[in-house]
C-alpha positions as CSV (number, residue, x, y, z in Angstrom):
1,M,-1.5,11.2,-7.4
2,K,-0.4,15.0,-7.7
3,N,2.0,15.5,-4.6
4,L,1.8,12.6,-3.0
5,V,5.2,11.3,-2.3
6,I,5.9,7.8,-1.6
7,R,9.0,8.2,0.8
8,P,11.7,6.1,3.4
9,A,10.9,7.2,6.6
10,E,14.6,9.0,8.2
11,K,16.3,8.9,11.9
12,K,13.9,12.7,11.8
13,D,10.8,11.2,11.0
14,V,10.2,9.1,14.2
15,P,7.5,11.4,16.4
16,V,5.3,11.5,12.8
17,I,6.0,8.1,13.2
18,L,4.7,7.9,16.3
19,D,1.8,10.0,15.8
20,L,0.6,7.8,12.6
21,I,0.6,4.4,14.9
22,Q,-1.2,6.2,17.3
23,G,-3.8,7.1,14.9
24,L,-3.6,3.4,13.5
25,A,-4.4,2.4,17.4
26,D,-7.2,4.8,17.3
27,F,-8.9,3.4,14.7
28,E,-8.4,0.2,16.1
29,K,-9.5,0.9,19.4
30,L,-6.3,-0.1,20.7
31,S,-4.7,3.3,21.6
32,H,-4.1,1.9,25.3
33,E,-1.5,-0.4,24.1
34,V,0.5,2.2,22.5
35,V,3.6,1.8,24.8
36,A,6.4,2.5,21.6
37,T,8.1,6.2,22.4
38,P,10.7,7.8,20.4
39,E,13.4,6.7,21.9
40,I,12.1,3.2,21.0
41,L,10.8,3.4,17.5
42,E,14.3,5.2,16.8
43,R,16.5,2.4,18.2
44,S,14.3,-0.4,16.4
45,L,13.9,2.2,12.9
46,F,17.3,3.2,12.8
47,E,20.0,2.0,15.1
48,G,22.1,-0.7,15.3
49,P,20.7,-3.7,13.5
50,R,17.5,-2.3,11.6
51,V,14.7,-4.7,12.9
52,A,11.5,-3.0,10.1
53,E,11.3,-0.7,7.6
54,V,8.8,2.6,7.3
55,L,7.6,4.3,4.1
56,L,5.9,7.3,4.8
57,A,3.3,9.1,2.4
58,E,3.4,13.0,2.4
59,L,0.7,15.4,0.5
60,E,2.2,18.3,-0.1
61,G,4.6,18.3,2.7
62,K,2.9,16.3,5.2
63,A,2.8,12.7,6.8
64,V,-0.9,11.2,5.1
65,A,0.1,7.7,5.6
66,F,2.4,5.0,6.4
67,A,3.3,1.1,5.8
68,L,6.0,-0.4,8.5
69,F,7.3,-3.9,7.5
70,F,10.2,-6.1,8.2
71,H,11.7,-9.4,6.3
72,S,10.4,-13.0,6.8
73,F,11.7,-15.5,5.2
74,S,9.9,-18.4,3.4
75,T,11.3,-22.3,4.2
76,F,9.4,-23.8,1.8
77,L,10.1,-20.8,-0.9
78,G,14.3,-20.7,1.0
79,R,13.5,-16.9,0.0
80,P,13.2,-14.1,2.0
81,G,9.8,-12.5,1.9
82,I,8.3,-8.9,3.4
83,Y,5.4,-8.8,6.3
84,L,3.7,-5.7,6.1
85,E,2.8,-4.9,9.9
86,D,1.1,-1.8,9.6
87,L,-0.4,0.3,7.0
88,F,-3.0,2.9,8.2
89,V,-3.7,6.5,5.9
90,R,-5.3,9.0,8.0
91,P,-9.0,9.1,8.3
92,E,-9.6,12.2,6.1
93,N,-7.1,11.4,3.1
94,R,-8.9,7.5,2.6
95,S,-10.2,7.1,-1.0
96,A,-7.8,8.9,-2.6
97,G,-4.9,6.2,-3.7
98,I,-2.5,6.6,-1.1
99,G,-2.8,2.9,0.6
100,L,-3.1,1.5,-2.3
101,H,0.6,3.9,-3.8
102,L,2.4,3.1,-0.7
103,L,1.5,-0.7,-1.3
104,R,2.6,-0.6,-4.8
105,E,6.4,0.6,-3.5
106,L,6.1,-1.8,-1.4
107,A,6.1,-4.7,-3.4
108,R,8.5,-2.8,-5.4
109,I,10.4,-3.5,-2.7
110,A,10.3,-7.2,-2.3
111,K,10.4,-7.8,-6.2
112,Q,14.0,-6.0,-6.0
113,R,14.8,-7.6,-3.3
114,E,14.1,-10.9,-4.9
115,C,11.2,-12.1,-2.0
116,G,9.0,-14.7,-2.4
117,R,6.1,-13.1,-1.1
118,L,4.4,-10.4,0.6
119,E,2.4,-11.3,3.5
120,W,0.0,-9.6,6.0
121,S,-2.5,-9.7,8.4
122,V,-5.9,-7.6,8.6
123,L,-9.1,-7.7,11.5
124,D,-11.7,-9.3,10.0
125,W,-14.3,-7.3,11.1
126,N,-12.6,-4.4,8.4
127,K,-14.4,-5.2,5.8
128,R,-13.3,-1.9,3.6
129,A,-9.4,-3.0,3.8
130,L,-10.3,-6.3,3.3
131,S,-12.3,-5.9,-0.1
132,F,-9.1,-3.3,-0.9
133,Y,-6.8,-6.2,0.1
134,H,-9.0,-8.9,-2.6
135,R,-9.3,-5.5,-5.3
136,L,-5.3,-6.4,-5.6
137,G,-5.3,-9.9,-6.3
138,A,-4.2,-10.8,-1.8
139,K,-5.6,-13.9,-1.3
140,P,-6.8,-14.8,2.5
141,M,-5.0,-17.6,4.2
142,S,-8.0,-19.3,6.1
143,E,-6.2,-22.5,7.5
144,W,-3.2,-20.3,9.0
145,T,-4.6,-18.8,12.2
146,V,-2.0,-16.2,14.1
147,Q,-0.3,-17.3,17.1
148,R,1.1,-14.7,19.3
149,M,3.1,-14.6,22.6
150,T,3.5,-11.4,24.2
151,E,6.1,-10.0,26.2
152,A,5.2,-12.3,29.8
153,E,4.4,-15.4,28.1
154,F,8.1,-16.3,26.1
155,C,9.6,-14.9,29.0
156,R,7.4,-17.5,31.5
157,L,8.5,-20.0,28.4
158,A,12.4,-18.6,28.5
159,E,12.9,-19.8,31.8
160,M,10.3,-22.3,32.2
161,E,11.6,-25.8,33.8
162,I,12.1,-29.1,31.4
C-alpha cells in the first residue's frame, strides 16, 4: 500500500495510542471500561520494564491503526510467544489491507525473536475479523476458554486466608 508506514510507537505517540484505544472501545461498545490515561500508558509502554509494545500504522502521516502486543511463554515449546492484545483499524480505513500489514509486521517480529506462536482473542460476534484471521491461516482454539480476574478479584485472592 502506497504511503503506508508501519513503525514502532514512541513515547510522543501516547496521545495517539490512547485515541486509538478509545476508538477500539467505541467499536466494541466498551467505552465505559477505558480507564487508561496518558501517564499510565507512558509508564507501561515506555518506562522501566516495558510490559507491552505498540506498532502504529500511518497513512500519509496520520495514525490510522495500531497493534498492541506483549511476550508470553510456552512451557511446552520452551520458547516465547507473542500475544496480540489489540488490533484496531479506524472504520474509514478498513478493507484497505492495513490490518494485514500490521499482522505481517508482527509475524516478522515473532520470527526475528524466535517465537513459537502468535496468539490473540477475538470477540465471537466479530465475524468480519474471524473470517479475516481464518483466511490468514489462524485457527480457533475452541477447546480453551479465556479466564479473567479483574483487579478487585485478584486483590481479594492475594489477601485470602488459606
